[in-house]
N, C-alpha and C positions, 0 to 999 in steps of 0.2 A: 350227230345231234349236238355239235359243238358251236353251231351258229346261234348264239343267244338271241340275236335280233330276230331271226326267222322264227325261233321257238316262241318268243314273246309275242310276235305278231299273230301267230296262229292262235294262241291263247286269247289275245285281245279280241280278235275277230269273233271267236266263239262266244266270249262273254258279252260282247256288243250285240250279237244276234239274239241271245237269250234276253238281254235287257229290253231291246226294242220289241220283242215278241210278247213278253210276259209282264212287264211293268205297266200297270193301268194308266198312269199319267203319260208315259211314252206312247201307249196305244192311242191316246187321244191326240197327241202332238203329231204323230206320223200317220194317223188314220189307219192303223193296223188293228187286228183283233187277235185274241188268243187262239192258238192252234192246239189240237190234240198232240200230245208229246210224240207219238210215232210219226205223225205227219211232218213234224219239225226235225226230229233227231235223225231219222234214217237218211233223208236227202243230204242234210248237213254233214253227217258223219261220212257218208259215201264221198262227198266232194272233198272233205278234208283228207281222206285216205288217198284219193286220186291225185290231189296236188302234192302230197307228201311223197308218194311213190314216183311221180313224174320228176320231181326235183332230185330225189336221191339217185334215180337211174341216170339222169342227165349228168350229175356229178361223177358217177362211176365212169361213164363214157368219156367225159372230158379228161379225167385223171389218167385213163389208159391211153388217151390220144396225145399226151404231152410228152415230148422227148427233149431232154437236155443234153446237148452235145458236149464233148470233152472240152471244147473251148468256152463253154458257158452259155452259148446261144440256145434259145428255146425254139423248138420246132413243133408246130401243131399238126398232128397226123390224124386223119379221120374227119368225117363231115361234122360230127357233133362238136368236136373240139374247135374246129375252124370257125363254125358259124354261131356258136353259143358262148364261147369264151369271151368275157369282157374284162 
């Protein structure tokens, strides 16, 4: 959780969702309506947890697939490290 940009973006998306859903003026602008809290929070929280777990697991697989040789060259071992390392 040291990637402050990713942490800030997760918080920003959550706040933006709440504002668009529950602020009356924004309801009029975007053509939305208020939702019961469980209908809003459960799918949003589930999606947040899914995205967080996916990214953390990807980082674990990438870190275990990176090998630095004695001469300083980096070798990517494993499918996840080769195909998702940017």
